[in-house]
C-alpha positions in Angstrom: -22.2 18.1 -52.5 -19.2 17.1 -50.4 -17.0 19.8 -49.0 -13.8 18.1 -49.9 -12.0 14.9 -50.6 -12.7 11.9 -48.3 -9.1 12.0 -47.0 -9.4 15.7 -46.2 -12.7 15.2 -44.3 -11.1 12.3 -42.3 -8.0 14.5 -41.5 -10.2 17.3 -40.2 -12.3 14.9 -38.1 -9.2 13.3 -36.6 -7.6 16.7 -35.8 -10.2 17.4 -33.2 -8.8 14.9 -30.7 -10.3 14.6 -27.2 -7.5 15.5 -24.8 -9.5 14.7 -21.6 -8.0 12.0 -19.4 -9.8 8.7 -19.6 -9.6 5.0 -18.9 -11.4 2.1 -20.6 -11.9 -1.5 -19.5 -12.7 -3.9 -22.3 -14.4 -7.3 -21.8 -15.4 -6.7 -18.2 -17.3 -9.8 -16.9 -20.4 -7.8 -15.8 -23.5 -7.0 -17.9 -24.1 -3.5 -19.1 -27.3 -3.2 -17.1 -25.5 -4.0 -13.8 -22.6 -1.7 -14.6 -24.9 1.2 -15.4 -26.5 1.0 -11.9 -23.1 1.9 -10.5 -22.1 4.3 -13.2 -25.4 6.3 -12.7 -24.5 6.8 -9.1 -21.1 8.5 -9.8 -21.9 10.4 -13.1 -21.1 14.1 -12.7 -19.6 13.8 -9.2 -16.1 14.9 -8.3 -13.4 12.3 -8.1 -13.1 12.1 -4.3 -16.9 11.7 -3.8 -17.0 9.0 -6.6 -14.2 7.1 -4.9 -16.1 7.1 -1.6 -19.3 6.0 -3.3 -17.6 3.1 -5.1 -15.7 2.0 -2.0 -18.8 1.4 0.0 -21.2 0.2 -2.7 -21.9 -3.5 -2.2 -22.3 -4.4 -5.9 -19.6 -6.4 -7.7 -19.4 -3.9 -10.6 -18.4 -1.1 -8.1 -15.1 -2.9 -7.4 -14.3 -3.1 -11.1 -15.3 0.5 -11.7 -13.3 1.6 -8.6 -10.1 0.2 -10.1 -10.9 1.8 -13.5 -11.5 5.2 -11.8 -8.2 5.1 -10.0 -6.5 4.3 -13.3 -8.2 7.4 -14.9 -7.1 9.6 -12.1 -3.5 8.3 -12.4 -3.7 9.0 -16.2 -4.8 12.6 -15.5 -2.0 13.2 -13.0 0.8 11.6 -14.9 -0.1 12.3 -18.6 -1.9 15.6 -18.4 -0.4 17.1 -15.2 -3.8 17.7 -13.6 -4.5 17.8 -9.8 -6.7 15.0 -8.4 -8.8 17.3 -6.3 -9.9 19.4 -9.3 -11.2 16.4 -11.3 -14.8 15.3 -11.8 -16.4 12.6 -13.9 -17.5 14.2 -17.2 -18.6 11.0 -18.9 -19.0 7.4 -17.9 -20.8 4.7 -19.9 -20.9 1.0 -20.5 -21.2 -0.5 -24.0 -22.2 -4.0 -24.9 -19.4 -6.5 -25.4 -19.4 -10.1 -26.6 -21.6 -12.7 -25.0 -20.3 -16.2 -24.0 -22.9 -18.8 -24.6 -23.1 -21.8 -22.2 -25.5 -24.8 -22.0 -27.4 -25.8 -18.9 -28.8 -29.4 -19.0 -32.5 -29.6 -18.1 -35.0 -32.4 -17.7 -35.9 -34.9 -20.4 -32.8 -34.2 -22.5 -33.4 -30.6 -23.1 -30.8 -27.8 -22.8 -31.2 -24.2 -21.8 -28.9 -21.5 -23.0 -27.1 -19.4 -20.4 -25.7 -16.1 -21.7 -22.7 -14.7 -19.8 -22.6 -11.1 -20.9 -19.6 -8.7 -21.1 -19.3 -5.0 -21.3 -16.8 -2.3 -22.3 -16.7 0.4 -19.5 -15.3 3.9 -20.2 -14.7 6.8 -17.7 -13.7 10.3 -18.9 -12.6 12.9 -16.4 -12.3 16.7 -16.7 -11.1 19.6 -14.6 -13.5 22.0 -12.8 
């Protein structure tokens, strides 16, 4: 049986709010697969090392994630009063966003579909 009323269960679930600083970029024009290559390189690293990795990574997604990481660090300093040198990347992941469908004309009147994929990228920081 249930342990309480539905509103009580929701209230308890929402009370456990995650207070770690984070930043989220929605509708990034990069596919999840391409974003994850870069995110895997920085997962678990401290913030200074991650900034260095992203600065010199040649992939397009790294420039987008670099801007997002700087935003997360600024959130930690301004909103939570944390020091930037004590931060590390606790979580980073990319979720699938909507897909734009485009048409490419082909020979003999045919049309091929081109899918331009988007992703929602999230970075969560924590203190050592």
